[in-house]
C-alpha positions in Angstrom: 48.9 -54.2 -21.0 51.0 -54.5 -24.1 49.2 -57.7 -25.1 45.9 -56.0 -24.6 47.0 -53.0 -26.7 48.0 -55.4 -29.5 44.7 -57.2 -29.4 42.9 -53.8 -29.5 44.9 -52.8 -32.5 44.0 -56.1 -34.2 40.3 -55.4 -33.3 40.4 -52.0 -34.9 41.9 -53.4 -38.1 39.3 -56.2 -38.2 36.5 -53.7 -37.6 37.4 -52.1 -40.9 37.1 -55.3 -42.9 34.3 -57.2 -41.2 30.7 -56.0 -41.7 28.1 -56.8 -39.1 25.7 -59.4 -40.5 22.1 -60.4 -40.0 21.4 -64.1 -39.9 18.3 -65.1 -41.8 18.1 -61.5 -43.0 15.2 -62.3 -45.3 12.9 -63.5 -42.5 10.0 -61.3 -41.6 8.5 -63.5 -39.0 8.9 -67.0 -37.7 7.4 -69.0 -34.9 8.4 -72.6 -34.0 6.0 -72.6 -30.9 8.8 -74.0 -28.7 7.3 -72.7 -25.5 4.4 -73.4 -23.1 1.8 -70.9 -24.4 1.0 -68.9 -27.5 1.6 -65.5 -25.9 0.9 -62.0 -27.1 2.4 -62.6 -30.6 -0.9 -64.2 -31.6 -4.6 -63.3 -31.5 -7.1 -66.1 -31.4 -10.8 -66.2 -31.6 -12.1 -69.2 -29.6 -8.7 -68.8 -27.9 -9.3 -71.8 -25.6 -9.2 -74.1 -28.7 -5.7 -72.9 -29.6 -2.8 -73.7 -27.4 0.8 -75.0 -27.5 1.3 -78.7 -27.1 4.7 -80.5 -27.5 6.2 -77.5 -29.4 3.3 -77.1 -31.8 0.3 -74.8 -32.1 -2.6 -77.1 -31.2 -6.3 -76.9 -32.2 -9.2 -78.9 -31.0 -12.2 -76.9 -32.1 -15.8 -78.1 -32.3 -17.5 -75.5 -34.5 -16.4 -72.7 -36.8 -14.1 -69.7 -36.6 -11.2 -71.2 -34.8 -8.8 -68.5 -36.0 -5.2 -67.9 -35.0 -3.6 -64.8 -36.5 -0.6 -62.7 -35.8 -1.2 -59.7 -33.6 1.2 -57.7 -35.7 0.4 -56.3 -39.2 3.1 -56.5 -41.9 3.6 -54.2 -44.8 5.6 -56.4 -47.3 4.0 -56.7 -50.7 6.3 -59.5 -52.0 6.8 -62.4 -49.7 6.9 -66.2 -49.1 4.6 -67.7 -46.5 5.5 -71.2 -45.5 4.0 -73.4 -42.8 3.5 -77.1 -41.8 0.2 -78.6 -40.9 -0.2 -82.0 -39.3 -3.2 -84.4 -39.3 -5.3 -82.9 -42.0 -8.1 -85.4 -41.4 -11.5 -85.6 -43.0 -14.7 -84.7 -41.3 -18.2 -83.4 -42.0 -17.6 -79.9 -43.6 -14.2 -79.9 -42.0 -11.7 -77.4 -43.6 -8.3 -76.0 -42.9 -7.3 -72.5 -44.0 -4.1 -70.5 -44.2 -5.0 -66.8 -43.9 -2.8 -64.0 -45.2 -3.3 -60.4 -46.4 -5.8 -59.8 -43.6 -6.6 -56.1 -43.2 -7.7 -56.6 -39.6 -7.2 -59.7 -37.4 -10.8 -59.6 -36.3 -12.4 -59.1 -39.7 -12.8 -61.7 -42.5 -11.2 -59.8 -45.4 -8.0 -61.2 -46.9 -6.7 -64.2 -48.8 -7.3 -67.8 -47.9 -5.7 -71.0 -48.9 -8.4 -73.5 -48.0 -8.1 -77.3 -47.9 -11.5 -79.1 -47.6 -11.2 -82.9 -47.7 -14.9 -83.2 -47.0 -16.8 -84.2 -50.1 -13.5 -84.2 -52.0 -13.6 -80.4 -52.4 -9.8 -80.1 -52.5 -7.6 -77.1 -52.4 -8.9 -73.6 -53.1 -7.1 -70.2 -53.3 -9.6 -67.5 -52.5 -10.3 -63.9 -51.7 -12.5 -63.4 -48.6 -14.7 -60.3 -48.7 -16.5 -60.7 -45.3 -16.6 -64.5 -45.2 -13.5 -66.6 -44.9 -15.5 -69.8 -44.9 -16.9 -69.1 -48.4 -14.3 -66.9 -50.2 -14.4 -65.9 -53.9 -12.5 -68.6 -55.7 -9.3 -67.5 -57.5 -8.0 -71.0 -58.3 -9.0 -74.5 -57.4 -7.6 -78.1 -57.6 -9.3 -81.4 -56.8 -6.7 -83.0 -54.5 -6.7 -85.2 -51.4 -3.7 -84.9 -49.1 -2.4 -87.7 -46.9 -3.9 -87.1 -43.5 -1.0 -88.8 -41.7 1.9 -87.0 -43.3 2.9 -83.4 -42.3 2.2 -81.2 -45.3 4.3 -78.1 -45.9 2.5 -75.3 -47.7 4.4 -72.6 -49.5 2.7 -69.5 -50.8 4.6 -67.0 -53.0 3.0 -63.6 -53.3 4.5 -61.0 -55.7 3.9 -57.3 -55.6 2.4 -57.6 -59.1 -0.5 -59.6 -57.5 0.7 -63.0 -58.7 0.1 -65.7 -56.1 1.6 -69.2 -56.4 1.0 -72.2 -54.1 3.3 -75.2 -53.7 2.9 -78.4 -51.6 5.6 -80.6 -50.1 4.5 -83.9 -48.5 8.1 -85.1 -47.9 9.5 -85.4 -51.4 10.3 -81.7 -52.0 8.5 -79.1 -54.0 7.6 -79.4 -57.6 8.8 -76.5 -59.9 5.2 -76.2 -61.1 2.8 -74.6 -58.6 -0.3 -76.5 -57.5 -2.4 -73.3 -57.8 -1.7 -69.9 -59.4 -3.7 -66.7 -59.7 -3.3 -63.0 -59.9 -5.2 -60.6 -57.6 -4.3 -57.2 -56.3 -7.1 -56.6 -53.8 -5.0 -57.1 -50.7 -1.4 -56.0 -51.6 0.3 -56.4 -48.2 1.1 -59.4 -46.1 -1.0 -57.9 -43.3 -2.0 -60.3 -40.5 -1.7 -64.0 -41.2 -2.2 -67.4 -39.6 -4.5 -70.4 -39.6 -8.2 -71.2 -39.3 -9.9 -74.5 -38.6 -13.6 -75.2 -39.0 -15.7 -78.3 -38.5 -19.3 -79.3 -38.1 -18.6 -82.6 -36.4 -16.7 -83.8 -33.4 -13.4 -82.1 -32.8 -10.2 -83.6 -34.3 -6.7 -82.7 -33.1 -4.7 -80.5 -35.5 -1.3 -79.0 -35.1 0.9 -76.4 -36.8 4.6 -77.2 -36.5 5.9 -73.9 -37.6 5.1 -70.8 -39.7 7.4 -68.4 -41.4 7.1 -65.3 -43.6 10.1 -64.2 -45.7 10.8 -61.5 -48.1 10.6 -62.6 -51.7 13.1 -61.1 -54.1 11.0 -60.0 -57.0 13.7 -59.5 -59.6 14.5 -63.2 -60.3 11.6 -65.7 -60.7 11.3 -69.4 -61.6 15.0 -70.5 -61.6 15.3 -74.1 -62.9 18.5 -76.1 -63.7 18.9 -78.5 -66.6 17.6 -81.4 -64.5 14.3 -79.6 -64.1 14.9 -78.9 -60.4 13.7 -75.6 -59.0 16.4 -73.5 -57.3 15.8 -71.3 -54.3 15.9 -67.5 -54.6 17.2 -65.8 -51.5 18.5 -62.4 -50.3 22.3 -62.1 -50.3 23.6 -60.9 -47.0 26.5 -61.7 -44.6 25.7 -64.8 -42.5 23.4 -66.4 -45.1 24.2 -69.8 -46.6 25.9 -69.7 -50.0 24.8 -73.0 -51.5 21.8 -75.2 -51.0 23.9 -78.3 -50.3 26.8 -76.8 -48.2 27.0 -75.0 -44.9 29.3 -72.2 -46.2 28.1 -68.7 -45.5 28.7 -65.2 -46.8 31.2 -63.3 -44.6 31.4 -60.0 -46.5 29.2 -58.7 -49.3 30.0 -55.5 -51.2 27.4 -52.7 -51.1 26.4 -53.3 -54.7 25.2 -56.9 -53.8 24.1 -56.6 -50.2 20.4 -57.3 -50.1 20.3 -58.4 -53.8 18.3 -61.4 -54.9 20.5 -64.4 -55.7 20.0 -67.9 -56.9 21.2 -70.4 -54.3 22.7 -73.2 -56.5 24.0 -76.6 -55.4 27.8 -76.7 -55.2 27.6 -80.4 -56.4 26.8 -79.0 -59.9 30.2 -77.4 -60.2 31.3 -80.1 -62.7 28.4 -79.3 -65.1 29.6 -78.6 -68.7 26.2 -77.9 -70.3 25.8 -75.0 -72.7 22.4 -74.2 -71.0 22.5 -75.2 -67.3 20.3 -72.5 -65.6 17.1 -70.8 -66.8 15.2 -68.1 -65.0 13.1 -65.0 -65.6 13.8 -61.3 -64.9 10.7 -59.3 -64.1 12.4 -56.0 -65.0 15.5 -54.8 -66.8 18.3 -55.7 -64.3 22.0 -55.9 -63.8 23.0 -59.5 -63.4 26.1 -60.5 -61.3 27.9 -63.8 -61.6 30.1 -64.8 -58.7 32.8 -67.0 -60.1 35.7 -69.0 -58.6 39.0 -67.0 -58.8 41.0 -70.2 -59.2 39.7 -70.6 -62.8 42.3 -70.4 -65.5 39.7 -70.1 -68.2 36.2 -68.8 -68.1 33.2 -70.4 -69.8 32.2 -68.9 -73.2 28.8 -67.7 -71.9 30.7 -65.2 -69.6 32.2 -63.5 -72.6 31.2 -59.8 -72.7 30.6 -59.6 -68.9 32.6 -56.9 -67.0 34.8 -58.0 -64.2 34.3 -55.7 -61.2 36.9 -54.9 -58.5 34.4 -56.1 -55.9 34.8 -59.5 -54.2 32.3 -61.6 -52.2 34.0 -63.3 -49.2 32.8 -66.6 -47.9 34.1 -69.3 -45.5 34.5 -71.9 -48.2 37.7 -73.7 -47.3 38.7 -73.9 -50.9 38.6 -70.2 -51.7 38.0 -67.3 -49.4 36.3 -65.1 -52.0 34.5 -65.1 -55.4 35.1 -62.7 -58.3 32.2 -60.6 -59.5 31.2 -60.2 -63.2 28.3 -58.0 -64.3 26.1 -57.4 -67.3 22.7 -55.7 -67.9 19.8 -57.7 -69.4 16.3 -56.7 -70.4 13.3 -58.3 -68.7 12.6 -61.9 -70.0 14.0 -65.4 -69.9 17.8 -65.8 -69.2 19.9 -68.9 -70.0 23.3 -69.4 -68.4 25.7 -72.3 -69.1 27.3 -74.8 -66.8 30.1 -74.0 -64.4 32.7 -75.8 -66.6 31.1 -75.2 -70.0 33.8 -74.9 -72.6 36.5 -73.6 -72.5 36.3 -73.2 -68.7 39.0 -74.7 -66.6 40.1 -74.6 -62.9 36.9 -73.6 -61.2 36.4 -75.9 -58.2 33.2 -74.3 -56.7 29.9 -73.5 -58.4 29.0 -69.9 -59.5 26.2 -67.9 -58.1 23.9 -65.4 -59.9 22.5 -62.2 -58.3 20.4 -59.4 -59.7 19.6 -55.8 -58.9 17.4 -53.4 -60.8 19.7 -51.6 -63.3 18.3 -48.2 -62.5 18.5 -48.6 -58.7 22.1 -49.4 -58.0 22.5 -51.6 -55.0 18.8 -51.4 -54.0 16.7 -54.2 -55.4 12.9 -54.4 -55.8 10.3 -52.6 -53.8 11.1 -54.6 -50.7 14.4 -52.7 -50.0 12.5 -49.7 -48.8 10.2 -51.6 -46.4 11.2 -51.6 -42.8 9.9 -53.5 -39.8 9.5 -52.2 -36.3 11.5 -54.6 -34.2 10.4 -55.4 -30.6 14.1 -55.6 -29.6 15.9 -52.4 -28.8 19.2 -51.3 -27.3 21.1 -54.6 -27.6 24.6 -54.2 -26.3 27.5 -56.1 -24.8 29.7 -55.1 -21.9 32.5 -55.0 -20.9 33.8 -54.9 -24.4 36.6 -56.0 -24.7 35.9 -58.8 -22.2 38.4 -60.9 -20.3 36.5 -63.4 -18.1 32.8 -62.5 -18.4 30.6 -60.5 -20.7 26.9 -59.5 -20.5 24.5 -59.1 -23.5 21.7 -56.7 -22.5 18.6 -56.1 -24.6 15.1 -54.7 -24.2 11.8 -56.0 -25.6 9.1 -53.5 -26.3 6.6 -56.3 -26.8 6.4 -60.1 -26.3 8.3 -62.1 -28.9 10.3 -65.3 -29.5 13.9 -64.5 -28.9 17.1 -66.3 -30.1 20.5 -65.1 -29.1 23.5 -66.8 -30.9 27.2 -66.2 -30.8 29.4 -66.6 -33.9 33.1 -66.5 -34.4 34.7 -64.1 -36.9 34.4 -66.7 -39.6 30.6 -66.8 -39.3 30.5 -70.2 -37.5 28.0 -70.7 -34.7 29.8 -71.2 -31.4 26.9 -71.3 -29.0 23.2 -70.8 -28.7 22.6 -68.5 -25.7 18.8 -68.0 -25.6 15.9 -69.7 -27.4 12.6 -68.9 -25.8 9.5 -66.7 -25.8 9.9 -63.7 -23.6 7.7 -60.9 -22.3 8.4 -57.2 -22.6 11.2 -56.0 -20.3 15.0 -55.6 -20.0 17.1 -58.8 -20.1 20.7 -59.7 -19.5 22.5 -62.8 -20.6 25.8 -63.4 -18.9 28.6 -65.3 -20.8 31.6 -67.0 -19.2 34.3 -66.3 -21.8 37.3 -67.6 -19.8 37.6 -70.8 -22.0 37.1 -68.9 -25.3 39.9 -67.9 -27.6 40.9 -64.3 -28.0 39.4 -62.5 -31.0 36.2 -61.0 -32.4 32.9 -62.7 -31.9 29.5 -61.6 -33.3 26.3 -61.9 -31.3 22.9 -61.8 -32.8 19.6 -61.0 -31.0 16.8 -62.3 -33.2 13.1 -61.9 -32.6 10.5 -63.4 -35.0 10.8 -60.2 -37.0 14.3 -58.8 -37.0 17.9 -59.5 -36.0 20.2 -57.1 -34.4 23.9 -57.8 -34.3 27.0 -56.5 -32.6 30.7 -57.3 -32.0 32.3 -58.6 -28.9 36.0 -58.6 -28.4 37.7 -61.1 -26.1 41.1 -59.9 -25.1 43.3 -60.8 -22.1 
């Protein structure tokens, strides 16, 4: 009993310093199709031509209008839509379209990214006003894609109406979009998905995965001095810190939780350039630089920045936290120097840059006020504390892909408990914890839309 009381005391102390986190907090929706059927998450016209085969959405249509769209409508106005198409083969009037911004899943109003190899008509970004097959052209490029290689399409849609399209055929994305246009007709993500049309014999086509993410709208176009584009993400506990390391954020102060940040490569920590990183601010913003506390001297470009009492905690084995420096900048292009630009010394991990609107405190952009209705409710674990066995119980109000993961207090994944598409109902997942060490664990119940988290204490 005394040992249990001590563990409970430790648990209460840890509760005060550990914040529940959301893994992949910026994800709005994702489907890997790792199941036997499409299920209620998707609506399909000519449904028999869309199915799931070998973990991919599969299409074999002979005709037009083979459309697969989400059954749920989304309200985000600034987002990234990313998906992989396989076997984009040519054929008579054959075309492949990614649909987004659809007002209604059954109507043909919204945006289309159409690829038509037939007659070398290339790639077209369009606005459909009653006809997705022949949309109003917003931007076009004559291009032929390799029909054998999987092609990853990335569409960035900003609340300003700016739309950028990037392609990746296996060599990464260019920092220059393939297509770019501005249109405000359909502001929200709405319903989205794929459409395949043909006027010849059917040809197999597959979608490996599709994902929609929130797009932080404060920072745009970050590029390092090698001309390589950097990823902009949403800072939150559980999210990866760097693009080339598996370190994650453990605790983020309120002023930075949910802020847009540039995910740099830790390998660039030795850079001494006076101008290493360039990006644009869409509005006047407060910038935050997260810098290694082991530094004995700061780079000159950090002069004039204010050191805050806040710290960002990570599971980097070299340092458990990063110091936070802030400064307000007007909208425009920003240049920051290298991690070890003169006279910097002692920093052994690369800095990060985050931003929030200067007039909105910890809330950034218009996405911070958007909320999703999650199909998962009432997620809980019992008994808690647990000695030999614990049960995670949750309810689904609608069919959805479900992933349940268990993490230790350092944010490291210890086990994947569930990864499958489930129908509405109440579920229980039983864990045998007898071989697990005492301490705090964090479980996450993730649908394609949202993640709920909770703490589980193992104490004996």
